[in-house]
N, C-alpha and C positions, 0 to 999 in steps of 0.2 A: 365404180361409177356412182356419183351422188344422184339421188332421186329428188333432191330439193329443187323446187321450181318446175318439176315435170308434172304433166297431167297424168292422172290415174289411167292405167291401161284398161281396155275392155275386158270384162268378165261377166259370166252368168253363173249363179250358184243358188243352191237351196239353203234356206235359213230356218231357224227356230226362234220364236219369241214367246215367252210365257203368256198364256191367255189367247193366243192366236193359232191358227192352223199353220202348217208349213207354207212357206211362200218363197218366191224367187227374188233374188237381189242381183242388181247389176251395178256397174260403175256409175250409172245415171243416178242411183239412189244416194251417192256420195256428193251430189251436186245440189246447188240451191240452198245449202246450209253449211255450217261448219261441221266437220265429221272427225271423229277420232277412231282410227282403226287399230285394234289391239290384237296382235298375233301372239299365240302361245303354242307350246309344243303338243300337248295332248290332253284330252279329257281323262277323267279318272286318274289323275296324277297327283303330284305333291305340292309344288310351288304354285302351279297354275290356279287352283281354286282360291288361294289366298289373294292372288293378284286380281282375279275377276271379281271377287267379293269386295276388295278395296276399291275397284273401279265403280262398282255399284254404289258404294257409299258416296262417291263424288258425282254420281249421275244427276241427282237433283240440281246441284250447283251448275253443272255443265249444261243441263237443259235450260236453265235460266239464262245462260249465255248464248242460247240458240245452237247448242252442239248436240249431235246425235252420236252415240257410241255403237260400234260394230266390233264384236270379237270374232276372231277367225282361227281355226285350227284345221289340220288336214283330216280330222274326223268328219263323219257325216252329220247332217242335221238330225238324223235319228239318234245318234249317240249323244248329241247335245241335249236332246229332250230327255233321254234316259238319265244322263248325269244331273240335269236340272231336277229331276224327280227323286234322285237318291242322295244328293249332297245338300246339307244344310247351307253351306257357303254358296254354292252355285244356285241353289233353289231360290235365293233372294234376288237373283238377276232379273232385271226388267228390260234390258236392252237386247238388241238383236245378236244372235249367235249364228255366224255363217259357217257352213260346212264347205271344206275345200279338198275333198278326196282326190280331185284331179290335179291338185297342187298348182293350178293355174294362178290363183290369186297370190299364193306364197311366192311363186316365181316372179310374178309381175312386180311385187314389192321387194324383190331380192332378199327374202328372208328364209328361203327354203334350204334346209340342210340336206343336200342330195344324198349323203351317206345314210342318214336315218329316215329320210322321207318326211321329216317333221319340220314345222316352222320354228325359227328362232323367236325369242321374245322381242318383238318389234312393236313400237308405238309410233303412229303417224298422225300428224295433224294436217287436215286437208281443208282448204278454203272453199267457199261456195262455188268457185269456178272449177273445182275438181283438181286443184293444183296442190301438191305436197309442200307444206310450209315447214314442218319439223319432222325429224327422224331420230328415234332413240332405239338402239338395239343392244340388248343385254345377253351375256352368256347364260346358258341354260340354268345354272344354279343360282343366279342373282335375280331376285324378285324386284319388281318395280314399285315405286311409290306413286299412286295415282294422284295424290294431292299436287304434285309438281306440274301436272298438265294444265291446271287452272290458270296459273300465271302465264304459261306459254300461250294459252288461248287468248287471254286478255291482251298480251303483248302483240300477238299476231293480228287481232282485231283492231287494236289501236293503230298499228303501222298501216293496215289496209285503209283505214279512214284518214290517216295523216301520212301520205306517201313521202313527204319531205322530212320526216322525223324518224328516229330510231330509238329503241329502248335499250338502255345500258344494262349491264349485269345486275341481277337481283332487283330489277325494276318492279315496282308495285303500282297497281292502278292508282292514278292521281298524282304520282310522283313526276318529277321533271324528266323530260326526254332530251334527246340531243338532236340538233339540226346539223347534219354533216356539211362542213364547209372548210375551206383553207384556213379560215380564221381560228378554228379550234385544233388544228393539227399540232400535236406536240404539247398542247396545253391542258390535257385532261390528266 
């Protein structure tokens, strides 16, 4: 079942963010702004720190676009803090790291691997209304490229502001969009 166009389901979880005390996060924190939720299998692992560090490198550009990042694993917020303090890659992270030991959030986003109890590598772009606009899920051994999320954000923001237009493949900000109509059917 696709989650595209669906509102984020309710959840409450504890989170860690560098420089702050532990705090509670709910689905309401994903509303009112654009959000990227990045699920990963486990702290103190192999591919995960490379992905989270890569997402941190894109964080300033995403913040300029009004986007907040939330990473999620089924580890606790305590483990997130310990990992942040002991890994050079993870120690650079400035965005919120949510603990999901109850597996509620992972189930809500349909990324929980029931056999392992870990989350799959899922990336979700959520609009200010709390509605999922993009979904990307990778197999455990395939790391993601965080730079690809920027164009997805720009396209989603453009379409939101221009509901009668769509962004074609490889669209870049400032390029021509399409206006769906019978006039262009079969002419692209």
